[in-house]
FIDOZA-978662 format. One line per field, with one value per residue (C-alpha): residue number from 1; x, y, z; residue in three letters. Coordinates in steps of 0.1 Angstrom, whole numbers. Layout:
N
seq: [NUM,...]
u: [X,...]
v: [Y,...]
w: [Z,...]
type: [Ala,...]
//
This chain:
587
seq: [1,2,3,4,5,6,7,8,9,10,11,12,13,14,15,16,17,18,19,20,21,22,23,24,25,26,27,28,29,30,31,32,33,34,35,36,37,38,39,40,41,42,43,44,45,46,47,48,49,50,51,52,53,54,55,56,57,58,59,60,61,62,63,64,65,66,67,68,69,70,71,72,73,74,75,76,77,78,79,80,81,82,83,84,85,86,87,88,89,90,91,92,93,94,95,96,97,98,99,100,101,102,103,104,105,106,107,108,109,110,111,112,113,114,115,116,117,118,119,120,121,122,123,124,125,126,127,128,129,130,131,132,133,134,135,136,137,138,139,140,141,142,143,144,145,146,147,148,149,150,151,152,153,154,155,156,157,158,159,160,161,162,163,164,165,166,167,168,169,170,171,172,173,174,175,176,177,178,179,180,181,182,183,184,185,186,187,188,189,190,191,192,193,194,195,196,197,198,199,200,201,202,203,204,205,206,207,208,209,210,211,212,213,214,215,216,217,218,219,220,221,222,223,224,225,226,227,228,229,230,231,232,233,234,235,236,237,238,239,240,241,242,243,244,245,246,247,248,249,250,251,252,253,254,255,256,257,258,259,260,261,262,263,264,265,266,267,268,269,270,271,272,273,274,275,276,277,278,279,280,281,282,283,284,285,286,287,288,289,290,291,292,293,294,295,296,297,298,299,300,301,302,303,304,305,306,307,308,309,310,311,312,313,314,315,316,317,318,319,320,321,322,323,324,325,326,327,328,329,330,331,332,333,334,335,336,337,338,339,340,341,342,343,344,345,346,347,348,349,350,351,352,353,354,355,356,357,358,359,360,361,362,363,364,365,366,367,368,369,370,371,372,373,374,375,376,377,378,379,380,381,382,383,384,385,386,387,388,389,390,391,392,393,394,395,396,397,398,399,400,401,402,403,404,405,406,407,408,409,410,411,412,413,414,415,416,417,418,419,420,421,422,423,424,425,426,427,428,429,430,431,432,433,434,435,436,437,438,439,440,441,442,443,444,445,446,447,448,449,450,451,452,453,454,455,456,457,458,459,460,461,462,463,464,465,466,467,468,469,470,471,472,473,474,475,476,477,478,479,480,481,482,483,484,485,486,487,488,489,490,491,492,493,494,495,496,497,498,499,500,501,502,503,504,505,506,507,508,509,510,511,512,513,514,515,516,517,518,519,520,521,522,523,524,525,526,527,528,529,530,531,532,533,534,535,536,537,538,539,540,541,542,543,544,545,546,547,548,549,550,551,552,553,554,555,556,557,558,559,560,561,562,563,564,565,566,567,568,569,570,571,572,573,574,575,576,577,578,579,580,581,582,583,584,585,586,587]
u: [0,28,4,19,43,15,3,29,23,-6,-10,-25,-54,-33,-6,-33,-48,-15,-5,-38,-36,-13,-41,-53,-46,-64,-74,-111,-106,-113,-101,-122,-116,-138,-136,-161,-147,-113,-118,-101,-114,-101,-125,-112,-140,-140,-170,-166,-144,-145,-119,-122,-93,-97,-76,-79,-54,-51,-56,-55,-82,-83,-117,-125,-161,-181,-206,-204,-212,-194,-226,-242,-214,-217,-253,-244,-248,-222,-197,-182,-166,-152,-178,-205,-189,-186,-223,-231,-211,-223,-248,-221,-200,-168,-133,-116,-81,-71,-36,-32,-3,5,5,21,-6,-28,-63,-86,-120,-141,-136,-149,-161,-144,-114,-78,-46,-22,7,3,17,4,25,9,-15,3,-7,14,4,20,13,49,73,103,90,92,120,119,140,137,111,97,87,81,69,90,66,78,54,42,36,18,-7,-15,-18,-46,-67,-69,-102,-111,-135,-143,-175,-188,-164,-128,-110,-80,-82,-48,-19,12,41,72,94,78,63,82,74,39,28,-8,-16,-46,-57,-83,-107,-101,-110,-143,-151,-150,-184,-177,-166,-162,-129,-129,-104,-85,-78,-65,-29,-23,-49,-25,-6,-37,-54,-24,-21,-58,-59,-27,-44,-75,-54,-36,-69,-78,-44,-47,-77,-59,-47,-15,-2,11,2,15,12,4,11,-6,7,44,43,34,6,32,52,22,8,41,46,11,17,51,38,10,35,16,35,43,57,62,58,49,52,37,45,61,99,103,90,119,99,111,142,123,96,122,139,106,100,135,133,103,118,100,122,99,108,105,96,93,76,77,44,57,38,36,20,-6,-15,-17,-40,-61,-68,-75,-102,-113,-147,-154,-152,-165,-163,-136,-100,-76,-48,-64,-75,-40,-24,-49,-46,-8,-6,-29,-5,20,-2,-5,-42,-34,-19,-35,-31,-38,-43,-36,-45,-55,-49,-46,-42,-77,-93,-76,-87,-122,-120,-140,-135,-107,-123,-156,-139,-117,-148,-162,-130,-120,-155,-158,-127,-145,-122,-134,-137,-132,-127,-139,-118,-138,-135,-155,-161,-155,-192,-199,-167,-179,-212,-197,-170,-198,-212,-177,-171,-206,-231,-206,-191,-226,-235,-206,-213,-250,-240,-216,-242,-268,-290,-302,-331,-309,-282,-306,-320,-285,-277,-307,-302,-266,-272,-303,-287,-253,-251,-282,-279,-242,-247,-260,-225,-217,-208,-228,-248,-245,-224,-247,-228,-225,-244,-212,-216,-187,-199,-177,-196,-184,-196,-193,-186,-164,-143,-110,-106,-109,-106,-96,-102,-79,-90,-81,-86,-83,-87,-114,-109,-112,-148,-140,-112,-136,-161,-133,-119,-153,-154,-120,-135,-164,-143,-113,-125,-132,-113,-89,-105,-76,-82,-119,-110,-85,-108,-136,-161,-183,-212,-189,-173,-208,-218,-188,-190,-226,-216,-186,-207,-233,-207,-189,-220,-231,-198,-201,-236,-225,-197,-221,-246,-222,-207,-220,-244,-279,-305,-324,-291,-283,-274,-277,-245,-263,-279,-246,-231,-259,-256,-218,-211,-184,-162,-167,-159,-128,-115,-123,-108,-75,-67,-55,-68,-34,-38,-73,-61,-36,-62,-73,-106,-111,-74,-77,-42,-45,-78,-64,-33,-55,-78,-49,-33,-65,-65,-30,-41,-70,-92,-130,-154,-155,-119,-122,-151,-131,-102,-123,-144,-112,-106,-142,-146,-113,-126,-156,-179,-202,-205,-209,-231,-249,-281]
v: [0,25,50,81,87,103,129,156,160,163,132,125,101,72,78,80,47,30,43,32,-4,-12,-5,-41,-59,-92,-112,-105,-67,-47,-13,7,42,70,108,136,168,174,149,115,87,53,30,0,-24,-53,-72,-52,-23,4,30,60,80,112,141,177,202,215,184,147,129,96,83,52,41,9,15,18,53,55,51,79,102,93,102,138,159,184,185,220,219,194,207,193,159,161,169,140,116,128,101,74,88,86,90,117,131,159,165,201,201,238,243,209,204,175,181,155,166,138,106,71,56,23,3,5,-1,28,39,73,98,131,160,193,199,177,142,119,86,58,22,12,9,11,44,62,83,97,119,132,159,160,132,131,100,95,77,61,60,25,35,66,49,26,57,69,40,49,59,78,67,101,108,116,144,143,169,169,196,199,177,195,179,190,173,165,130,119,135,144,166,165,198,205,240,259,256,219,215,230,201,177,161,155,189,225,237,272,292,303,268,254,264,253,225,196,214,226,192,173,197,194,156,152,153,135,105,106,103,72,56,61,38,8,-23,-17,-52,-40,-42,-52,-21,-29,0,-7,23,28,64,97,81,60,90,107,76,66,100,100,65,74,105,85,61,30,-2,-16,-51,-51,-27,-44,-21,-30,-6,-1,-2,31,51,63,66,34,50,81,60,40,72,87,56,56,93,88,60,31,2,-24,-51,-36,-57,-42,-60,-47,-46,-43,-40,-78,-85,-57,-69,-105,-99,-71,-89,-122,-109,-76,-89,-104,-69,-52,-14,-16,-3,-30,-10,-14,-49,-60,-43,-61,-95,-95,-84,-111,-140,-122,-120,-141,-146,-148,-113,-79,-57,-21,-16,17,26,61,74,108,123,110,121,155,163,151,115,92,62,44,50,34,5,-3,-5,-31,-51,-52,-62,-88,-105,-116,-97,-85,-48,-27,7,17,36,68,103,128,165,192,202,167,160,161,144,116,110,99,75,60,52,39,33,23,-4,-14,-16,-39,-60,-63,-75,-101,-113,-116,-91,-78,-57,-37,-33,-21,5,18,20,41,63,71,73,95,119,124,108,110,145,140,107,125,136,101,66,39,43,18,-14,-38,-67,-61,-30,-11,26,36,66,95,125,153,189,210,242,231,204,219,193,155,129,93,65,35,0,-29,-63,-99,-129,-155,-183,-217,-222,-220,-245,-271,-266,-268,-299,-315,-304,-322,-354,-352,-348,-369,-399,-379,-391,-369,-345,-347,-385,-379,-352,-374,-404,-381,-395,-365,-380,-390,-355,-339,-362,-354,-317,-316,-334,-312,-281,-293,-300,-267,-246,-265,-257,-221,-217,-229,-204,-176,-186,-186,-153,-120,-112,-97,-124,-103,-96,-133,-140,-175,-186,-197,-163,-147,-166,-158,-121,-120,-134,-107,-127,-158,-138,-124,-158,-173,-144,-146,-183,-202,-235,-251,-239,-253,-287,-286,-279,-307,-298,-330,-337,-340,-329,-298,-288,-295,-274,-246,-245,-248,-218,-198,-208,-195,-162,-160,-148,-146,-168,-145,-151,-188,-188,-169,-193,-224,-207,-200,-237,-246,-218,-225,-259,-241,-263,-234,-227,-264,-278,-249,-260]
w: [0,-8,-21,-6,-34,-54,-29,-36,-73,-97,-118,-151,-151,-164,-137,-110,-121,-121,-87,-70,-83,-54,-29,-35,-3,-9,-39,-36,-36,-67,-79,-104,-118,-130,-135,-131,-146,-131,-103,-107,-85,-76,-56,-38,-27,-4,11,44,35,9,0,-23,-34,-55,-66,-77,-88,-53,-31,-29,-8,9,21,41,46,52,24,-14,-25,-59,-78,-59,-68,-104,-105,-97,-128,-117,-88,-88,-54,-29,-5,-27,-25,12,15,-7,15,49,53,50,79,59,72,50,49,26,14,3,-21,-23,15,22,48,58,72,88,75,90,109,107,140,143,155,146,165,166,188,202,227,240,252,260,232,208,197,176,160,142,133,127,156,132,119,152,165,200,222,257,263,228,206,168,150,119,96,63,34,41,78,67,45,74,96,73,83,120,134,165,191,206,188,154,149,158,179,156,130,115,107,96,78,96,70,37,36,67,100,110,139,151,166,187,179,198,169,168,204,197,175,204,209,246,258,249,264,278,259,290,300,267,269,305,305,313,340,358,355,369,398,406,407,426,460,447,437,470,489,471,474,511,512,497,515,534,527,493,457,424,402,365,341,307,288,296,286,302,322,339,350,367,381,397,411,427,440,455,472,488,504,492,496,462,459,422,392,360,330,296,269,235,237,219,249,270,302,319,333,343,361,380,391,403,424,438,445,468,486,469,457,443,418,384,354,319,291,256,237,201,169,163,196,192,157,168,197,183,150,168,191,176,166,200,215,184,187,213,209,197,214,249,241,232,263,285,269,268,305,318,313,335,365,397,406,443,445,447,416,407,370,355,319,325,289,304,269,260,292,294,258,264,251,273,251,269,302,294,275,305,326,302,298,334,345,318,330,361,384,418,412,443,426,392,368,363,348,367,361,387,393,405,424,459,453,433,459,483,457,451,487,493,465,439,461,471,435,427,458,448,413,426,451,423,441,407,420,444,418,392,416,424,387,379,408,400,363,366,390,373,339,318,305,298,281,251,243,231,243,260,291,318,311,293,308,345,354,362,356,334,314,323,335,313,315,284,303,332,316,329,356,353,380,379,404,406,402,424,408,421,397,403,378,393,384,347,350,364,335,309,325,322,286,281,294,270,239,248,227,195,164,146,122,98,94,87,61,44,43,30,54,52,71,100,100,101,130,151,143,156,188,194,187,212,239,233,236,267,283,271,284,319,319,309,336,364,352,365,338,340,334,309,291,285,249,236,219,187,185,190,161,137,145,142,107,103,127,105,74,90,99,66,46,65,64,34,22,31,67,68,58,86,113,135,152,172,181,219,227,205,221,256,248,234,265,289,272,278,314,318,302,326,298,301,283,253,244,251,227,201,202,199,172,152,148,141,115,99,88,72,92,100,63,52,80,96,79]
type: [Met,Lys,Ile,Leu,Gly,Ile,Val,Thr,Gln,His,Leu,Arg,Lys,Glu,Glu,Phe,Gln,Glu,Ala,Thr,Lys,Ile,Leu,Lys,Arg,Arg,Asp,Asn,Glu,Thr,Val,Ser,Tyr,Phe,Ser,Ile,Gly,Ser,Phe,His,Phe,Ala,Ser,Val,Ser,His,Pro,His,Glu,His,Phe,Leu,Ile,Tyr,Glu,Thr,Asn,Glu,Ser,Phe,Phe,Tyr,Val,Tyr,Thr,Asp,Gln,Val,Tyr,Lys,Glu,Ile,Ile,Lys,Lys,Lys,Ala,Lys,Leu,Asn,Thr,Ile,Gln,Glu,Ile,Phe,Glu,Asp,Leu,Lys,Glu,Phe,Asn,Pro,Phe,Ile,Ile,Gln,Phe,Glu,Lys,Lys,Glu,Asn,Arg,Ile,Ser,Leu,Leu,Ser,Asp,Tyr,Phe,Gly,Val,Arg,Thr,Ile,Phe,His,Thr,Gln,Ile,Asp,Arg,Glu,Phe,Cys,Phe,Ser,Thr,Glu,Lys,Lys,Ser,Ile,Val,Ser,Tyr,Tyr,Gly,Lys,Arg,Arg,Phe,Lys,Ile,Asp,Arg,Glu,Gly,Leu,Ile,Glu,Leu,Leu,Leu,Phe,Gln,Phe,Gln,Trp,Gly,Lys,Arg,Thr,Ile,Ile,Glu,Glu,Ile,Ser,Ile,Leu,Glu,Pro,Arg,Ile,Ile,Leu,Asn,Phe,Asn,Phe,Thr,Glu,Ser,Ala,Leu,Ser,Tyr,Asn,Thr,Tyr,Ala,Gln,Phe,Pro,Asn,Glu,Thr,Val,Lys,Glu,Leu,Asn,Leu,Glu,Leu,Leu,Lys,Ser,Ile,Asp,Ser,Tyr,Phe,Gly,Ser,Tyr,Phe,Ser,Lys,Leu,Asn,Ser,Asn,Gly,Tyr,Asn,Leu,Val,Leu,Leu,Ser,Gly,Gly,Leu,Asp,Ser,Arg,Tyr,Ile,Leu,Glu,Trp,Leu,Ala,Lys,Ser,Ser,Ile,Lys,Val,Asn,Lys,Ile,Ile,Asn,Phe,Gly,Pro,Asp,Tyr,Ile,Pro,Asp,Val,Thr,Phe,Ala,Lys,Asn,Ile,Val,Ser,His,Phe,Gly,Leu,Asn,Pro,Val,Tyr,Glu,Asn,Tyr,Val,Ile,Asn,Ala,Asp,Ile,Ile,Val,Lys,Tyr,Ser,Lys,Lys,His,Ile,Tyr,Ile,Asn,Glu,Gly,Tyr,Ser,Gly,His,Ile,Asn,Ser,His,Leu,Leu,Tyr,Ser,Leu,Glu,Lys,Leu,Asp,Glu,Asn,Ser,Asn,Tyr,Ile,Phe,Phe,Asp,Gly,Tyr,Leu,Gly,Asp,Ile,Ile,Leu,Gly,Gly,Ser,Tyr,Ser,Thr,Arg,Val,Leu,Gly,Asp,Leu,Tyr,Ser,Ser,Leu,Lys,Phe,Asp,Val,Lys,Tyr,Leu,Leu,Arg,Ala,Leu,Ser,Glu,Pro,Phe,Lys,Asn,Glu,Ile,Gln,Asp,Tyr,Ile,Ser,Ala,Asp,Phe,Glu,Glu,Leu,Val,Ser,Ser,Arg,Tyr,Asn,Lys,Asp,Asp,Arg,Lys,Ala,Arg,Lys,Leu,Glu,His,Met,Ile,Tyr,Asp,Asn,Tyr,Gly,Arg,Arg,His,Ala,Met,Met,Gly,Gly,Pro,Lys,Ile,Ser,Glu,Asp,Phe,Gly,Leu,Val,His,Lys,Pro,Phe,Phe,Asn,Arg,Thr,Phe,Phe,Asp,Lys,Thr,Tyr,Leu,Ile,Pro,Ile,Glu,Leu,Arg,Ala,Lys,His,Gln,Val,Tyr,Lys,Arg,Ile,Ile,Asp,Glu,Phe,His,Glu,Glu,Ile,Lys,Asp,Tyr,Pro,Ser,Thr,Ser,Leu,Leu,Val,Lys,Ser,Lys,Lys,Glu,Ser,Gln,Leu,Lys,Lys,His,Tyr,Lys,Arg,Phe,Arg,Leu,Leu,Phe,Phe,Arg,Ala,Leu,Glu,Arg,Ile,Ile,Lys,Ile,Ser,Ile,Ile,Lys,Pro,Asp,Asn,Tyr,Val,Asp,Pro,Asn,Thr,Trp,Leu,Arg,Lys,Asn,Asn,Asn,Tyr,Arg,Asp,Phe,Val,Met,Asn,Asn,Ile,Thr,Ser,Lys,Glu,Ile,Glu,Gln,Lys,Asp,Leu,Phe,Asn,Val,Ser,Glu,Ile,His,Lys,Met,Leu,Lys,Glu,His,Leu,Asn,Tyr,Lys,His,Asn,Phe,Gly,Phe,Leu,Phe,Ala,Arg,Ile,Leu,Asp,Ile,Val,Leu,Thr,Leu,Gln,Leu,Phe,Thr,Asp,Tyr,Glu,Lys]
//
């Protein structure tokens, strides 16, 4: 996808067509071309993804959308301006980037609400992104992401989860085609769907926010167990600096610090120095989350948590295998850049992910606005914990009452700014309470988690026993005994869903929110398509669905990861779908 070579010059139609041919990423994608007046278009279509590239004398545009709208554009008798095209595309919620050739400037005109893994950092009012670890250069104090052409075209596919309009307005090229600097301007901040920043707070927003939440963090740290904690940092960046400083100031006993972060972030030494400076000397473990790990995990499970950030997902998944379920942990994935700039996405997603992992939640990760600070504090220490306790004790009526009371009083009028309401899975209130006028202070609350996993192990062990006598699928396939394969497939499917159903029922899920696994499958065909489109026929032949040792190894691996049933489901589903059994035998 090395398409960026054509953005700095005006191309003839023939050159434009030749350049865009390389956009084809898979065999079943098609590229078509058409022109309307001086506009040249290249449309790349896939069953689930559609790209449109077009160029004028002044600009080059890249559009990503999930619907086909090429024909609609063609039907226009005249398109005199780019603005007319934008108006025509509004209903499709496209993701559009404009390259202005003369000004050597890139503008993000609209965004696409979706999921994409990207590395990012935030310093002051500056945001930097990249999808290529090798394309990033960093130095102390200021960081610029050096993005090569291949990395940049991937960068164009990122989507923001902050609402229907992004808060980023301008992307300037510091060095032509190489270094990008995302700059949050005051006018860009006004685009944020979650908050309108007062002009006087924009320039010093970070500094003032960090000062204001310093004591707030300390008050919550002081409530934690004095026996000590293992601190898990899931970002490795600036968040880690502030979190460690708050923690150290609070004199909380820390047995171990586990840092998960990209290896290009130079904050590890800084974080260790902070801890040492305040007299804390815990064991320090650093694990690199590189591009390969993030791609592996986010692609593998992205459709199980559809609409969630692959970046957060992969951090969390990778960290779980490093944890000891008998120890106390505090997870920090504050994403201060998101929250400071009004993005509530990571906050609410973490509420979902942490709760879905069946951990015992003692404190919820929250973002609270200043007008509700004092009132919400009371709820945190009382009703929030009571809510969690009620949910775990299956006191659904009491929990539901608490949910509505908290949500009605503090969240309903702010929920209109975007994002889900109360967690659909566990009734945990995780919608940040943002206020459009007073969004100059934001507060976070730490999370304490303890794993509870033995009950799943027992169910899966029983599942092992039920399938241990199954014949090898590879032998059935080679012998072409289709009727026997179909019979064993149906039996395996029955046993698998029976085990899954038991896991769901003993999980903390609202009774009226229960989803039958078969219903889930029918509604999530995109996951099946994703698997089938990314596995070759040779790989399919090598899969062995009913090989007991392989299944045992697979499930044991999931137990070690301490994943929830959704990821267990996904992993088994991978094998089943790989054999195309859902396609061949679903009827």
